[in-house]
C-alpha positions in Angstrom: 0.0 0.0 0.0 1.4 3.4 -0.8 2.1 5.8 2.0 -0.8 8.1 1.0 -3.4 5.4 1.4 -2.0 4.3 4.7 -2.2 7.8 6.2 -5.8 8.2 5.0 -6.8 4.9 6.6 -5.2 6.0 9.9 -7.1 9.3 9.8 -10.4 7.6 9.2 -9.8 5.2 12.1 -8.9 8.0 14.4 -12.1 9.9 13.6 -14.2 6.8 14.2 -12.6 6.2 17.6 -13.2 9.8 18.6 -16.8 9.6 17.5 -17.3 6.4 19.6 -15.8 8.0 22.7 -18.1 10.9 22.3 -21.2 8.7 22.0 -20.2 6.8 25.1 -19.8 10.0 27.0 -23.2 11.4 26.1 -26.4 9.9 27.8 -28.4 7.5 25.7 -31.8 8.9 24.7 -34.6 6.5 24.5 -38.3 6.9 23.9 -38.8 6.8 27.7 -36.6 9.8 28.5 -33.1 10.3 29.7 -31.5 7.0 31.2 -27.8 7.9 31.9 -27.5 9.0 35.6 -24.1 10.6 35.0 -25.7 13.6 33.3 -28.7 15.6 34.5 -30.3 18.7 33.0 -30.9 21.4 35.5 -34.4 21.1 36.8 -35.2 24.7 36.2 -33.9 24.6 32.7 -35.6 21.2 32.1 -38.9 22.6 33.3 -38.6 25.5 31.0 -37.7 23.3 28.1 -40.4 20.7 28.7 -43.2 23.0 29.8 -45.9 23.0 27.2 -48.6 25.5 26.6 -52.1 24.2 26.7 -53.9 24.8 23.4 -57.0 25.7 25.4 -55.4 28.4 27.4 -57.0 31.8 26.7 -55.4 35.2 26.7 -56.6 37.5 29.4 -59.5 39.7 28.4 -58.5 42.9 26.7 -59.1 45.8 29.1 -60.7 48.7 27.4 -60.5 51.9 29.2 -63.6 54.0 28.7 -63.0 57.7 28.5 -65.3 59.9 30.5 -68.1 61.6 28.6 -67.1 65.1 27.4 -68.3 67.8 29.7 -70.5 70.5 28.1 -68.8 73.8 27.7 -69.9 76.4 30.2 -72.2 79.0 28.7 -70.7 82.4 28.6 -72.7 84.8 30.7 -72.2 88.4 29.5 -70.8 90.6 32.2 -72.8 93.6 33.1 -71.9 96.7 31.1 -69.6 99.1 32.9 -70.9 102.4 33.7 -70.0 104.9 31.0 -67.2 107.2 31.9 -68.1 110.8 32.2 -67.2 112.6 29.0 -64.6 115.2 29.6 -65.4 118.7 28.5 -64.1 119.5 25.0 -60.7 121.1 24.9 -60.7 124.6 23.6 -57.2 126.0 23.0 -56.7 129.4 24.4 -57.7 132.1 21.9 -55.2 134.5 20.4 -54.2 137.4 22.6 -56.1 140.5 21.6 -53.5 142.6 19.9 -55.9 144.8 18.1 -58.7 147.2 19.1 -62.1 145.8 19.7 -65.0 146.7 17.4 -68.3 147.7 19.0 -71.8 148.7 18.1 -71.5 152.3 19.1 -71.8 151.6 22.8 -69.4 151.7 25.7 -67.4 148.6 26.8 -70.0 147.7 29.5 -72.8 147.9 26.8 -74.3 151.1 28.0 -75.0 154.1 25.7 -72.3 156.7 25.6 -73.0 160.2 26.9 -73.2 162.7 24.2 -70.9 165.7 24.8 -71.1 167.6 21.5 -72.4 166.9 18.0 -69.6 167.8 15.5 -71.0 167.2 12.0 -70.4 165.3 8.8 -66.9 164.4 7.5 -65.3 162.3 4.8 -63.1 159.5 6.1 -60.4 157.4 4.4 -58.5 154.4 6.0 -55.1 153.9 7.4 -53.2 150.7 8.2 -52.4 150.7 11.9 -52.7 147.0 12.1 -51.2 144.5 12.8 -48.7 146.2 15.1 -50.7 149.0 16.6 -47.5 150.7 17.6 -48.3 153.5 19.9 -44.8 155.0 19.7 -45.3 156.0 16.1 -48.5 158.0 16.5 -49.1 161.6 17.2 -50.4 160.9 20.7 -47.4 158.8 21.8 -46.4 161.2 24.5 -49.9 161.5 25.8 -50.3 157.7 26.0 -47.0 157.1 27.8 -47.6 155.0 30.9 -51.0 153.8 29.7 -51.7 150.1 29.8 -51.7 148.2 26.6 -55.3 147.1 27.3 -56.3 150.8 27.5 -54.7 151.5 24.2 -56.8 148.8 22.5 -60.1 149.4 24.2 -61.5 151.2 21.1 -60.6 151.3 17.3 -58.0 153.8 16.4 -58.5 156.9 14.3 -56.5 159.9 13.1 -58.3 163.2 13.6 -57.9 166.2 11.3 -61.4 167.5 10.9 -62.0 171.3 11.2 -64.2 170.8 14.3 -62.9 171.7 17.7 -60.1 173.7 16.2 -58.3 170.9 14.5 -56.0 168.2 16.1 -54.1 169.1 19.2 -52.6 167.1 22.1 -55.6 167.8 24.3 -57.7 165.7 21.9 -55.5 162.6 22.3 -57.6 159.8 23.7 -60.9 161.5 23.1 -63.8 159.2 22.1 -65.9 159.9 19.0 -69.0 158.1 17.9 -69.0 157.9 14.2 -71.9 156.8 12.0 -71.9 155.7 8.4 -74.3 158.0 6.6 -75.0 155.3 4.0 -75.6 152.1 6.0 -76.2 153.5 9.5 -73.5 151.4 11.2 -71.9 153.2 14.1 -68.8 152.8 16.2 -67.1 154.5 19.1 -63.4 155.2 18.3 -60.4 156.7 20.1 -58.3 159.6 18.7 -54.7 158.5 18.6 -53.1 160.3 15.6 -53.3 163.3 13.3 -53.7 163.4 9.6 -53.8 166.0 6.8 -56.9 165.3 4.7 -59.2 167.7 6.5 -61.3 164.7 7.7 -60.4 161.5 9.4 -58.3 158.3 8.8 -59.9 155.2 10.2 -57.9 152.0 11.1 -58.8 149.8 8.2 -59.0 146.6 10.2 -61.0 147.6 13.3 -63.0 150.7 12.1 -63.3 151.2 8.4 -64.2 147.7 7.4 -66.9 147.3 10.2 -68.5 150.6 9.1 -68.4 149.7 5.4 -71.1 147.1 5.5 -72.0 147.6 1.8 -68.5 147.5 0.5 -69.0 150.8 -1.5 -66.5 152.7 0.8 -63.7 150.3 -0.1 -64.4 150.6 -3.8 -64.4 154.4 -3.8 -61.7 154.8 -1.1 -63.8 156.7 1.5 -67.0 156.8 3.4 -69.1 159.7 4.6 -69.6 159.9 8.4 -71.2 162.0 11.1 -69.1 162.8 14.2 -70.1 163.1 17.8 -67.9 163.7 20.8 -68.9 161.3 23.6 -67.8 159.9 27.0 -68.0 156.4 28.5 
């Protein structure tokens, strides 16, 4: 026999011997159970391996948790209406400071009729722009009005006097009050003499005297109005 066949036979015999020894070491299993007393399965492990589940065993009933019925939403009760707040009085910004003479209806400041001192007569009157400054220092009567309050200066509309009555314009006539009446419309005003002029009549302040007297607008178109003069006191 060649060397290669001999070695293969030896290898086969050695494997057969090892298999036989392994079979002798393991317990023999029969149809009745485990017979070899030299090897024992652990009882706990054997119990787990041999424990069978009965086909009739039922699963525990499925627990269904019932949710509570939904609570009805509370009805909204309208709250009582709050008492209305008192409305604050409307805000009125302060009016502009009176920097011009006041117009009037031919009466004194307290609303009473002026006392007639002397009727002077008719005169033609033009207008002059004393507004908007009403600067006392530039008029003929500046020296006579020195020390007078500004409120006194603006109590009555301003006029320049140069009529022939009473001997013409002099310092003693500064501050005098005249009641003038428009011969056309009948509108009248009480004015204060503050200046002199050279037209042999009168110059009325256009803003506070001429326009209020010229109710028809004809005086503005022709440049003058016809007046009657009265010397009065308030």
